[in-house]
mmCIF entry with sequence, helices, sheets and N, C-alpha, C, O atoms, coordinates in Angstrom:
data_MODEL
# 
_entry.id   MODEL 
# 
_entity.id                         1 
_entity.type                       polymer 
_entity.pdbx_number_of_molecules   1 
# 
_entity_poly.entity_id                      1 
_entity_poly.type                           'polypeptide(L)' 
_entity_poly.nstd_linkage                   no 
_entity_poly.nstd_monomer                   no 
_entity_poly.pdbx_seq_one_letter_code       
;(UNK)(UNK)(UNK)(UNK)(UNK)(UNK)(UNK)(UNK)(UNK)(UNK)(UNK)(UNK)(UNK)(UNK)(UNK)(UNK)
(UNK)(UNK)(UNK)(UNK)(UNK)(UNK)(UNK)(UNK)(UNK)(UNK)(UNK)(UNK)(UNK)(UNK)(UNK)(UNK)
(UNK)(UNK)(UNK)(UNK)(UNK)(UNK)(UNK)(UNK)(UNK)(UNK)(UNK)(UNK)
;
_entity_poly.pdbx_seq_one_letter_code_can   XXXXXXXXXXXXXXXXXXXXXXXXXXXXXXXXXXXXXXXXXXXX 
_entity_poly.pdbx_strand_id                 A 
# 
loop_
_entity_poly_seq.entity_id 
_entity_poly_seq.num 
_entity_poly_seq.mon_id 
_entity_poly_seq.hetero 
1 1  UNK n 
1 2  UNK n 
1 3  UNK n 
1 4  UNK n 
1 5  UNK n 
1 6  UNK n 
1 7  UNK n 
1 8  UNK n 
1 9  UNK n 
1 10 UNK n 
1 11 UNK n 
1 12 UNK n 
1 13 UNK n 
1 14 UNK n 
1 15 UNK n 
1 16 UNK n 
1 17 UNK n 
1 18 UNK n 
1 19 UNK n 
1 20 UNK n 
1 21 UNK n 
1 22 UNK n 
1 23 UNK n 
1 24 UNK n 
1 25 UNK n 
1 26 UNK n 
1 27 UNK n 
1 28 UNK n 
1 29 UNK n 
1 30 UNK n 
1 31 UNK n 
1 32 UNK n 
1 33 UNK n 
1 34 UNK n 
1 35 UNK n 
1 36 UNK n 
1 37 UNK n 
1 38 UNK n 
1 39 UNK n 
1 40 UNK n 
1 41 UNK n 
1 42 UNK n 
1 43 UNK n 
1 44 UNK n 
# 
_struct_asym.id          A 
_struct_asym.entity_id   1 
# 
_struct_conf.conf_type_id            HELX_P 
_struct_conf.id                      HELX_P1 
_struct_conf.pdbx_PDB_helix_id       AA1 
_struct_conf.beg_label_comp_id       UNK 
_struct_conf.beg_label_asym_id       A 
_struct_conf.beg_label_seq_id        3 
_struct_conf.pdbx_beg_PDB_ins_code   ? 
_struct_conf.end_label_comp_id       UNK 
_struct_conf.end_label_asym_id       A 
_struct_conf.end_label_seq_id        43 
_struct_conf.pdbx_end_PDB_ins_code   ? 
_struct_conf.beg_auth_comp_id        UNK 
_struct_conf.beg_auth_asym_id        A 
_struct_conf.beg_auth_seq_id         3 
_struct_conf.end_auth_comp_id        UNK 
_struct_conf.end_auth_asym_id        A 
_struct_conf.end_auth_seq_id         43 
_struct_conf.pdbx_PDB_helix_class    1 
_struct_conf.details                 ? 
_struct_conf.pdbx_PDB_helix_length   41 
# 
_struct_conf_type.id          HELX_P 
_struct_conf_type.criteria    ? 
_struct_conf_type.reference   ? 
# 
loop_
_atom_site.group_PDB 
_atom_site.id 
_atom_site.type_symbol 
_atom_site.label_atom_id 
_atom_site.label_alt_id 
_atom_site.label_comp_id 
_atom_site.label_asym_id 
_atom_site.label_entity_id 
_atom_site.label_seq_id 
_atom_site.pdbx_PDB_ins_code 
_atom_site.Cartn_x 
_atom_site.Cartn_y 
_atom_site.Cartn_z 
_atom_site.occupancy 
_atom_site.B_iso_or_equiv 
_atom_site.pdbx_formal_charge 
_atom_site.auth_seq_id 
_atom_site.auth_comp_id 
_atom_site.auth_asym_id 
_atom_site.auth_atom_id 
_atom_site.pdbx_PDB_model_num 
ATOM 1   N N  . UNK A 1 1  ? 0.852   -1.179 0.000  1.00 0.00 ? 1  UNK A N  1 
ATOM 2   C CA . UNK A 1 1  ? 0.000   0.000  0.000  1.00 0.00 ? 1  UNK A CA 1 
ATOM 3   C C  . UNK A 1 1  ? 0.903   1.250  0.000  1.00 0.00 ? 1  UNK A C  1 
ATOM 4   O O  . UNK A 1 1  ? 1.875   1.333  0.750  1.00 0.00 ? 1  UNK A O  1 
ATOM 5   N N  . UNK A 1 2  ? 0.566   2.176  -0.827 1.00 0.00 ? 2  UNK A N  1 
ATOM 6   C CA . UNK A 1 2  ? 1.371   3.397  -0.927 1.00 0.00 ? 2  UNK A CA 1 
ATOM 7   C C  . UNK A 1 2  ? 0.969   4.396  0.162  1.00 0.00 ? 2  UNK A C  1 
ATOM 8   O O  . UNK A 1 2  ? -0.125  4.298  0.717  1.00 0.00 ? 2  UNK A O  1 
ATOM 9   N N  . UNK A 1 3  ? 1.829   5.334  0.463  1.00 0.00 ? 3  UNK A N  1 
ATOM 10  C CA . UNK A 1 3  ? 1.461   6.360  1.462  1.00 0.00 ? 3  UNK A CA 1 
ATOM 11  C C  . UNK A 1 3  ? 0.213   7.150  1.074  1.00 0.00 ? 3  UNK A C  1 
ATOM 12  O O  . UNK A 1 3  ? -0.555  7.564  1.942  1.00 0.00 ? 3  UNK A O  1 
ATOM 13  N N  . UNK A 1 4  ? 0.010   7.360  -0.223 1.00 0.00 ? 4  UNK A N  1 
ATOM 14  C CA . UNK A 1 4  ? -1.205  8.070  -0.661 1.00 0.00 ? 4  UNK A CA 1 
ATOM 15  C C  . UNK A 1 4  ? -2.454  7.265  -0.349 1.00 0.00 ? 4  UNK A C  1 
ATOM 16  O O  . UNK A 1 4  ? -3.476  7.820  0.053  1.00 0.00 ? 4  UNK A O  1 
ATOM 17  N N  . UNK A 1 5  ? -2.367  5.937  -0.540 1.00 0.00 ? 5  UNK A N  1 
ATOM 18  C CA . UNK A 1 5  ? -3.505  5.083  -0.212 1.00 0.00 ? 5  UNK A CA 1 
ATOM 19  C C  . UNK A 1 5  ? -3.827  5.153  1.277  1.00 0.00 ? 5  UNK A C  1 
ATOM 20  O O  . UNK A 1 5  ? -4.992  5.219  1.670  1.00 0.00 ? 5  UNK A O  1 
ATOM 21  N N  . UNK A 1 6  ? -2.788  5.137  2.093  1.00 0.00 ? 6  UNK A N  1 
ATOM 22  C CA . UNK A 1 6  ? -2.998  5.199  3.538  1.00 0.00 ? 6  UNK A CA 1 
ATOM 23  C C  . UNK A 1 6  ? -3.631  6.529  3.944  1.00 0.00 ? 6  UNK A C  1 
ATOM 24  O O  . UNK A 1 6  ? -4.509  6.557  4.806  1.00 0.00 ? 6  UNK A O  1 
ATOM 25  N N  . UNK A 1 7  ? -3.199  7.616  3.337  1.00 0.00 ? 7  UNK A N  1 
ATOM 26  C CA . UNK A 1 7  ? -3.790  8.922  3.634  1.00 0.00 ? 7  UNK A CA 1 
ATOM 27  C C  . UNK A 1 7  ? -5.270  8.944  3.259  1.00 0.00 ? 7  UNK A C  1 
ATOM 28  O O  . UNK A 1 7  ? -6.095  9.480  3.999  1.00 0.00 ? 7  UNK A O  1 
ATOM 29  N N  . UNK A 1 8  ? -5.599  8.363  2.111  1.00 0.00 ? 8  UNK A N  1 
ATOM 30  C CA . UNK A 1 8  ? -6.992  8.326  1.664  1.00 0.00 ? 8  UNK A CA 1 
ATOM 31  C C  . UNK A 1 8  ? -7.846  7.502  2.627  1.00 0.00 ? 8  UNK A C  1 
ATOM 32  O O  . UNK A 1 8  ? -8.965  7.889  2.963  1.00 0.00 ? 8  UNK A O  1 
ATOM 33  N N  . UNK A 1 9  ? -7.308  6.367  3.064  1.00 0.00 ? 9  UNK A N  1 
ATOM 34  C CA . UNK A 1 9  ? -8.044  5.511  3.996  1.00 0.00 ? 9  UNK A CA 1 
ATOM 35  C C  . UNK A 1 9  ? -8.260  6.235  5.322  1.00 0.00 ? 9  UNK A C  1 
ATOM 36  O O  . UNK A 1 9  ? -9.360  6.199  5.872  1.00 0.00 ? 9  UNK A O  1 
ATOM 37  N N  . UNK A 1 10 ? -7.221  6.893  5.841  1.00 0.00 ? 10 UNK A N  1 
ATOM 38  C CA . UNK A 1 10 ? -7.337  7.631  7.098  1.00 0.00 ? 10 UNK A CA 1 
ATOM 39  C C  . UNK A 1 10 ? -8.360  8.764  6.977  1.00 0.00 ? 10 UNK A C  1 
ATOM 40  O O  . UNK A 1 10 ? -9.129  9.016  7.904  1.00 0.00 ? 10 UNK A O  1 
ATOM 41  N N  . UNK A 1 11 ? -8.362  9.443  5.827  1.00 0.00 ? 11 UNK A N  1 
ATOM 42  C CA . UNK A 1 11 ? -9.313  10.532 5.611  1.00 0.00 ? 11 UNK A CA 1 
ATOM 43  C C  . UNK A 1 11 ? -10.746 10.006 5.615  1.00 0.00 ? 11 UNK A C  1 
ATOM 44  O O  . UNK A 1 11 ? -11.636 10.624 6.199  1.00 0.00 ? 11 UNK A O  1 
ATOM 45  N N  . UNK A 1 12 ? -10.965 8.873  4.969  1.00 0.00 ? 12 UNK A N  1 
ATOM 46  C CA . UNK A 1 12 ? -12.310 8.282  4.954  1.00 0.00 ? 12 UNK A CA 1 
ATOM 47  C C  . UNK A 1 12 ? -12.722 7.844  6.352  1.00 0.00 ? 12 UNK A C  1 
ATOM 48  O O  . UNK A 1 12 ? -13.865 8.055  6.758  1.00 0.00 ? 12 UNK A O  1 
ATOM 49  N N  . UNK A 1 13 ? -11.799 7.236  7.091  1.00 0.00 ? 13 UNK A N  1 
ATOM 50  C CA . UNK A 1 13 ? -12.117 6.798  8.447  1.00 0.00 ? 13 UNK A CA 1 
ATOM 51  C C  . UNK A 1 13 ? -12.458 7.990  9.331  1.00 0.00 ? 13 UNK A C  1 
ATOM 52  O O  . UNK A 1 13 ? -13.391 7.924  10.133 1.00 0.00 ? 13 UNK A O  1 
ATOM 53  N N  . UNK A 1 14 ? -11.707 9.080  9.190  1.00 0.00 ? 14 UNK A N  1 
ATOM 54  C CA . UNK A 1 14 ? -11.946 10.277 9.994  1.00 0.00 ? 14 UNK A CA 1 
ATOM 55  C C  . UNK A 1 14 ? -13.313 10.864 9.678  1.00 0.00 ? 14 UNK A C  1 
ATOM 56  O O  . UNK A 1 14 ? -14.054 11.245 10.585 1.00 0.00 ? 14 UNK A O  1 
ATOM 57  N N  . UNK A 1 15 ? -13.650 10.939 8.394  1.00 0.00 ? 15 UNK A N  1 
ATOM 58  C CA . UNK A 1 15 ? -14.945 11.524 8.031  1.00 0.00 ? 15 UNK A CA 1 
ATOM 59  C C  . UNK A 1 15 ? -16.098 10.623 8.480  1.00 0.00 ? 15 UNK A C  1 
ATOM 60  O O  . UNK A 1 15 ? -17.144 11.117 8.902  1.00 0.00 ? 15 UNK A O  1 
ATOM 61  N N  . UNK A 1 16 ? -15.910 9.324  8.391  1.00 0.00 ? 16 UNK A N  1 
ATOM 62  C CA . UNK A 1 16 ? -16.946 8.392  8.848  1.00 0.00 ? 16 UNK A CA 1 
ATOM 63  C C  . UNK A 1 16 ? -17.135 8.510  10.355 1.00 0.00 ? 16 UNK A C  1 
ATOM 64  O O  . UNK A 1 16 ? -18.266 8.493  10.840 1.00 0.00 ? 16 UNK A O  1 
ATOM 65  N N  . UNK A 1 17 ? -16.045 8.629  11.095 1.00 0.00 ? 17 UNK A N  1 
ATOM 66  C CA . UNK A 1 17 ? -16.131 8.777  12.546 1.00 0.00 ? 17 UNK A CA 1 
ATOM 67  C C  . UNK A 1 17 ? -16.826 10.082 12.912 1.00 0.00 ? 17 UNK A C  1 
ATOM 68  O O  . UNK A 1 17 ? -17.609 10.121 13.861 1.00 0.00 ? 17 UNK A O  1 
ATOM 69  N N  . UNK A 1 18 ? -16.550 11.138 12.176 1.00 0.00 ? 18 UNK A N  1 
ATOM 70  C CA . UNK A 1 18 ? -17.189 12.423 12.441 1.00 0.00 ? 18 UNK A CA 1 
ATOM 71  C C  . UNK A 1 18 ? -18.695 12.339 12.213 1.00 0.00 ? 18 UNK A C  1 
ATOM 72  O O  . UNK A 1 18 ? -19.472 12.854 13.017 1.00 0.00 ? 18 UNK A O  1 
ATOM 73  N N  . UNK A 1 19 ? -19.106 11.704 11.141 1.00 0.00 ? 19 UNK A N  1 
ATOM 74  C CA . UNK A 1 19 ? -20.536 11.558 10.854 1.00 0.00 ? 19 UNK A CA 1 
ATOM 75  C C  . UNK A 1 19 ? -21.219 10.736 11.950 1.00 0.00 ? 19 UNK A C  1 
ATOM 76  O O  . UNK A 1 19 ? -22.306 11.089 12.408 1.00 0.00 ? 19 UNK A O  1 
ATOM 77  N N  . UNK A 1 20 ? -20.582 9.646  12.365 1.00 0.00 ? 20 UNK A N  1 
ATOM 78  C CA . UNK A 1 20 ? -21.166 8.823  13.421 1.00 0.00 ? 20 UNK A CA 1 
ATOM 79  C C  . UNK A 1 20 ? -21.247 9.589  14.738 1.00 0.00 ? 20 UNK A C  1 
ATOM 80  O O  . UNK A 1 20 ? -22.221 9.449  15.478 1.00 0.00 ? 20 UNK A O  1 
ATOM 81  N N  . UNK A 1 21 ? -20.238 10.393 15.031 1.00 0.00 ? 21 UNK A N  1 
ATOM 82  C CA . UNK A 1 21 ? -20.257 11.194 16.254 1.00 0.00 ? 21 UNK A CA 1 
ATOM 83  C C  . UNK A 1 21 ? -21.404 12.206 16.221 1.00 0.00 ? 21 UNK A C  1 
ATOM 84  O O  . UNK A 1 21 ? -22.082 12.411 17.227 1.00 0.00 ? 21 UNK A O  1 
ATOM 85  N N  . UNK A 1 22 ? -21.617 12.834 15.072 1.00 0.00 ? 22 UNK A N  1 
ATOM 86  C CA . UNK A 1 22 ? -22.718 13.795 14.948 1.00 0.00 ? 22 UNK A CA 1 
ATOM 87  C C  . UNK A 1 22 ? -24.073 13.114 15.091 1.00 0.00 ? 22 UNK A C  1 
ATOM 88  O O  . UNK A 1 22 ? -24.975 13.650 15.733 1.00 0.00 ? 22 UNK A O  1 
ATOM 89  N N  . UNK A 1 23 ? -24.217 11.938 14.495 1.00 0.00 ? 23 UNK A N  1 
ATOM 90  C CA . UNK A 1 23 ? -25.478 11.195 14.612 1.00 0.00 ? 23 UNK A CA 1 
ATOM 91  C C  . UNK A 1 23 ? -25.725 10.795 16.057 1.00 0.00 ? 23 UNK A C  1 
ATOM 92  O O  . UNK A 1 23 ? -26.839 10.935 16.560 1.00 0.00 ? 23 UNK A O  1 
ATOM 93  N N  . UNK A 1 24 ? -24.692 10.296 16.727 1.00 0.00 ? 24 UNK A N  1 
ATOM 94  C CA . UNK A 1 24 ? -24.832 9.896  18.125 1.00 0.00 ? 24 UNK A CA 1 
ATOM 95  C C  . UNK A 1 24 ? -25.157 11.103 19.006 1.00 0.00 ? 24 UNK A C  1 
ATOM 96  O O  . UNK A 1 24 ? -26.004 11.012 19.895 1.00 0.00 ? 24 UNK A O  1 
ATOM 97  N N  . UNK A 1 25 ? -24.490 12.227 18.765 1.00 0.00 ? 25 UNK A N  1 
ATOM 98  C CA . UNK A 1 25 ? -24.769 13.440 19.523 1.00 0.00 ? 25 UNK A CA 1 
ATOM 99  C C  . UNK A 1 25 ? -26.206 13.912 19.321 1.00 0.00 ? 25 UNK A C  1 
ATOM 100 O O  . UNK A 1 25 ? -26.866 14.326 20.274 1.00 0.00 ? 25 UNK A O  1 
ATOM 101 N N  . UNK A 1 26 ? -26.685 13.850 18.091 1.00 0.00 ? 26 UNK A N  1 
ATOM 102 C CA . UNK A 1 26 ? -28.067 14.218 17.811 1.00 0.00 ? 26 UNK A CA 1 
ATOM 103 C C  . UNK A 1 26 ? -29.055 13.310 18.517 1.00 0.00 ? 26 UNK A C  1 
ATOM 104 O O  . UNK A 1 26 ? -30.087 13.767 19.011 1.00 0.00 ? 26 UNK A O  1 
ATOM 105 N N  . UNK A 1 27 ? -28.738 12.021 18.565 1.00 0.00 ? 27 UNK A N  1 
ATOM 106 C CA . UNK A 1 27 ? -29.600 11.053 19.253 1.00 0.00 ? 27 UNK A CA 1 
ATOM 107 C C  . UNK A 1 27 ? -29.655 11.349 20.752 1.00 0.00 ? 27 UNK A C  1 
ATOM 108 O O  . UNK A 1 27 ? -30.721 11.282 21.364 1.00 0.00 ? 27 UNK A O  1 
ATOM 109 N N  . UNK A 1 28 ? -28.513 11.672 21.334 1.00 0.00 ? 28 UNK A N  1 
ATOM 110 C CA . UNK A 1 28 ? -28.460 11.993 22.761 1.00 0.00 ? 28 UNK A CA 1 
ATOM 111 C C  . UNK A 1 28 ? -29.294 13.237 23.054 1.00 0.00 ? 28 UNK A C  1 
ATOM 112 O O  . UNK A 1 28 ? -30.056 13.262 24.021 1.00 0.00 ? 28 UNK A O  1 
ATOM 113 N N  . UNK A 1 29 ? -29.154 14.262 22.226 1.00 0.00 ? 29 UNK A N  1 
ATOM 114 C CA . UNK A 1 29 ? -29.936 15.491 22.416 1.00 0.00 ? 29 UNK A CA 1 
ATOM 115 C C  . UNK A 1 29 ? -31.427 15.197 22.279 1.00 0.00 ? 29 UNK A C  1 
ATOM 116 O O  . UNK A 1 29 ? -32.236 15.723 23.043 1.00 0.00 ? 29 UNK A O  1 
ATOM 117 N N  . UNK A 1 30 ? -31.787 14.373 21.323 1.00 0.00 ? 30 UNK A N  1 
ATOM 118 C CA . UNK A 1 30 ? -33.194 14.007 21.133 1.00 0.00 ? 30 UNK A CA 1 
ATOM 119 C C  . UNK A 1 30 ? -33.743 13.280 22.358 1.00 0.00 ? 30 UNK A C  1 
ATOM 120 O O  . UNK A 1 30 ? -34.839 13.598 22.821 1.00 0.00 ? 30 UNK A O  1 
ATOM 121 N N  . UNK A 1 31 ? -33.002 12.314 22.887 1.00 0.00 ? 31 UNK A N  1 
ATOM 122 C CA . UNK A 1 31 ? -33.455 11.578 24.075 1.00 0.00 ? 31 UNK A CA 1 
ATOM 123 C C  . UNK A 1 31 ? -33.578 12.512 25.278 1.00 0.00 ? 31 UNK A C  1 
ATOM 124 O O  . UNK A 1 31 ? -34.514 12.395 26.069 1.00 0.00 ? 31 UNK A O  1 
ATOM 125 N N  . UNK A 1 32 ? -32.621 13.445 25.411 1.00 0.00 ? 32 UNK A N  1 
ATOM 126 C CA . UNK A 1 32 ? -32.671 14.421 26.501 1.00 0.00 ? 32 UNK A CA 1 
ATOM 127 C C  . UNK A 1 32 ? -33.926 15.290 26.386 1.00 0.00 ? 32 UNK A C  1 
ATOM 128 O O  . UNK A 1 32 ? -34.628 15.510 27.372 1.00 0.00 ? 32 UNK A O  1 
ATOM 129 N N  . UNK A 1 33 ? -34.197 15.775 25.186 1.00 0.00 ? 33 UNK A N  1 
ATOM 130 C CA . UNK A 1 33 ? -35.368 16.628 24.972 1.00 0.00 ? 33 UNK A CA 1 
ATOM 131 C C  . UNK A 1 33 ? -36.660 15.867 25.250 1.00 0.00 ? 33 UNK A C  1 
ATOM 132 O O  . UNK A 1 33 ? -37.579 16.412 25.861 1.00 0.00 ? 33 UNK A O  1 
ATOM 133 N N  . UNK A 1 34 ? -36.738 14.631 24.812 1.00 0.00 ? 34 UNK A N  1 
ATOM 134 C CA . UNK A 1 34 ? -37.942 13.826 25.061 1.00 0.00 ? 34 UNK A CA 1 
ATOM 135 C C  . UNK A 1 34 ? -38.137 13.616 26.559 1.00 0.00 ? 34 UNK A C  1 
ATOM 136 O O  . UNK A 1 34 ? -39.260 13.684 27.059 1.00 0.00 ? 34 UNK A O  1 
ATOM 137 N N  . UNK A 1 35 ? -37.036 13.359 27.277 1.00 0.00 ? 35 UNK A N  1 
ATOM 138 C CA . UNK A 1 35 ? -37.128 13.166 28.729 1.00 0.00 ? 35 UNK A CA 1 
ATOM 139 C C  . UNK A 1 35 ? -37.633 14.426 29.425 1.00 0.00 ? 35 UNK A C  1 
ATOM 140 O O  . UNK A 1 35 ? -38.485 14.349 30.310 1.00 0.00 ? 35 UNK A O  1 
ATOM 141 N N  . UNK A 1 36 ? -37.112 15.581 29.029 1.00 0.00 ? 36 UNK A N  1 
ATOM 142 C CA . UNK A 1 36 ? -37.536 16.845 29.631 1.00 0.00 ? 36 UNK A CA 1 
ATOM 143 C C  . UNK A 1 36 ? -39.021 17.091 29.361 1.00 0.00 ? 36 UNK A C  1 
ATOM 144 O O  . UNK A 1 36 ? -39.758 17.505 30.255 1.00 0.00 ? 36 UNK A O  1 
ATOM 145 N N  . UNK A 1 37 ? -39.452 16.837 28.138 1.00 0.00 ? 37 UNK A N  1 
ATOM 146 C CA . UNK A 1 37 ? -40.861 17.028 27.779 1.00 0.00 ? 37 UNK A CA 1 
ATOM 147 C C  . UNK A 1 37 ? -41.754 16.101 28.590 1.00 0.00 ? 37 UNK A C  1 
ATOM 148 O O  . UNK A 1 37 ? -42.803 16.518 29.079 1.00 0.00 ? 37 UNK A O  1 
ATOM 149 N N  . UNK A 1 38 ? -41.342 14.840 28.735 1.00 0.00 ? 38 UNK A N  1 
ATOM 150 C CA . UNK A 1 38 ? -42.151 13.885 29.508 1.00 0.00 ? 38 UNK A CA 1 
ATOM 151 C C  . UNK A 1 38 ? -42.226 14.286 30.976 1.00 0.00 ? 38 UNK A C  1 
ATOM 152 O O  . UNK A 1 38 ? -43.288 14.172 31.588 1.00 0.00 ? 38 UNK A O  1 
ATOM 153 N N  . UNK A 1 39 ? -41.130 14.751 31.548 1.00 0.00 ? 39 UNK A N  1 
ATOM 154 C CA . UNK A 1 39 ? -41.148 15.184 32.945 1.00 0.00 ? 39 UNK A CA 1 
ATOM 155 C C  . UNK A 1 39 ? -42.023 16.416 33.124 1.00 0.00 ? 39 UNK A C  1 
ATOM 156 O O  . UNK A 1 39 ? -42.722 16.546 34.129 1.00 0.00 ? 39 UNK A O  1 
ATOM 157 N N  . UNK A 1 40 ? -41.985 17.311 32.158 1.00 0.00 ? 40 UNK A N  1 
ATOM 158 C CA . UNK A 1 40 ? -42.817 18.515 32.224 1.00 0.00 ? 40 UNK A CA 1 
ATOM 159 C C  . UNK A 1 40 ? -44.290 18.174 32.152 1.00 0.00 ? 40 UNK A C  1 
ATOM 160 O O  . UNK A 1 40 ? -45.099 18.792 32.845 1.00 0.00 ? 40 UNK A O  1 
ATOM 161 N N  . UNK A 1 41 ? -44.654 17.211 31.336 1.00 0.00 ? 41 UNK A N  1 
ATOM 162 C CA . UNK A 1 41 ? -46.051 16.828 31.205 1.00 0.00 ? 41 UNK A CA 1 
ATOM 163 C C  . UNK A 1 41 ? -46.543 16.036 32.416 1.00 0.00 ? 41 UNK A C  1 
ATOM 164 O O  . UNK A 1 41 ? -47.737 16.065 32.715 1.00 0.00 ? 41 UNK A O  1 
ATOM 165 N N  . UNK A 1 42 ? -45.663 15.337 33.112 1.00 0.00 ? 42 UNK A N  1 
ATOM 166 C CA . UNK A 1 42 ? -46.052 14.531 34.261 1.00 0.00 ? 42 UNK A CA 1 
ATOM 167 C C  . UNK A 1 42 ? -46.445 15.405 35.445 1.00 0.00 ? 42 UNK A C  1 
ATOM 168 O O  . UNK A 1 42 ? -47.294 15.006 36.242 1.00 0.00 ? 42 UNK A O  1 
ATOM 169 N N  . UNK A 1 43 ? -45.861 16.566 35.577 1.00 0.00 ? 43 UNK A N  1 
ATOM 170 C CA . UNK A 1 43 ? -46.182 17.442 36.704 1.00 0.00 ? 43 UNK A CA 1 
ATOM 171 C C  . UNK A 1 43 ? -47.445 18.260 36.473 1.00 0.00 ? 43 UNK A C  1 
ATOM 172 O O  . UNK A 1 43 ? -48.005 18.818 37.416 1.00 0.00 ? 43 UNK A O  1 
ATOM 173 N N  . UNK A 1 44 ? -47.885 18.332 35.249 1.00 0.00 ? 44 UNK A N  1 
ATOM 174 C CA . UNK A 1 44 ? -49.072 19.148 34.952 1.00 0.00 ? 44 UNK A CA 1 
ATOM 175 C C  . UNK A 1 44 ? -50.349 18.435 35.292 1.00 0.00 ? 44 UNK A C  1 
ATOM 176 O O  . UNK A 1 44 ? -51.433 18.986 35.102 1.00 0.00 ? 44 UNK A O  1 
# 
């Protein structure tokens, strides 16, 4: 494998990890928001 191939592979891995991190972060925020909404409705 050439150094250029390795750079390309690392770049793809980095971008894939970034996308997965953003998706996971969005999921966490969504679960947090749903929990807050449910707690707010339970006290009413």
